[in-house]
N, C-alpha and C positions, 0 to 999 in steps of 0.2 A: 571573161570568166570561162573556165574549162567545163565541159560537160562531164557528168558522172560516167564511169566506165560501166559496161554491162556486167551482169553477174557472171562469175566464172562457172565453168561446167564440171571441172575436175581438178584434182590435186595429186601430185606424185606421192606415193607411199614412202619414199625414202628421203628425197631432198626437199619435198614440200612445195616445189614449183607449182604455181597456179596456171591452169590451162583454161583458155576461153573458147576452144574449139570442141564442140560436142563430139565430133567424129574421132577425136583422140582418146575418148574414154575407153579404158581397158587395153590401151596400147602401151608399149614401153616408153618411159620418159625419154625425151630427146636431149636433155641437158648433158653437157660434157664438162668435166672438171679435170684439169691437168692432162687432157688428151684421152681420158677414159669416160665412157658413157655411163650415166647413172643406171643402176640396176633396178630402179623402182618402176612402178606401173601407175598410170594415170587412172585413179579411181573416181567414179562418179561422185559429184557433190552438188546435186541439183535439188535437193530437198529444201523445203522452207526451214530456215534457221541454220543452214550449213555455213552461211556467210553473214558477217556484219560489216557495215560500211566503216571504213577507216575514218576516225574522227579527225585525225591530223591533217588529212587532205580532202575531206568531205567526199570520198569515193572517186576522186578525179585521178589520183596517182601522182599529183604534182603539188608541191609547196612553192608557190611563186614560179620561178624559172627552173627549179631543180626537182628531180624525181623524189617522191616521198620516201624517206628512209624507214618510216614505221611499217609500211606495207610493201616495201620494195617496188613501188610504182604500180602495184596491182589495183589499188583502190579499195580492196576488200581484204578482210581478215577471216581466216578459217575459224569456225566457231564450234567444230565438233571435236571429239576425242582424237588427238593427233595420231593415235595408233591405228585408226581405221581408214 
């Protein structure tokens, strides 16, 4: 059985990519799409209630041998207003 992933520390304001590295908070998102870098910023999401465990994978990021499609393999779902 896989272990639960740690809580994310940030989320991109544009693409929504989850970030697990606290040092990346307030830095520009590093995700690229079609050769262009996302214009979003990694905003802090370390408050209680910012995240809920993905029920589909029990916060592991995996369903059997495949990456969880519900949480994109992150194990956690953002629980705050998506505009912030």
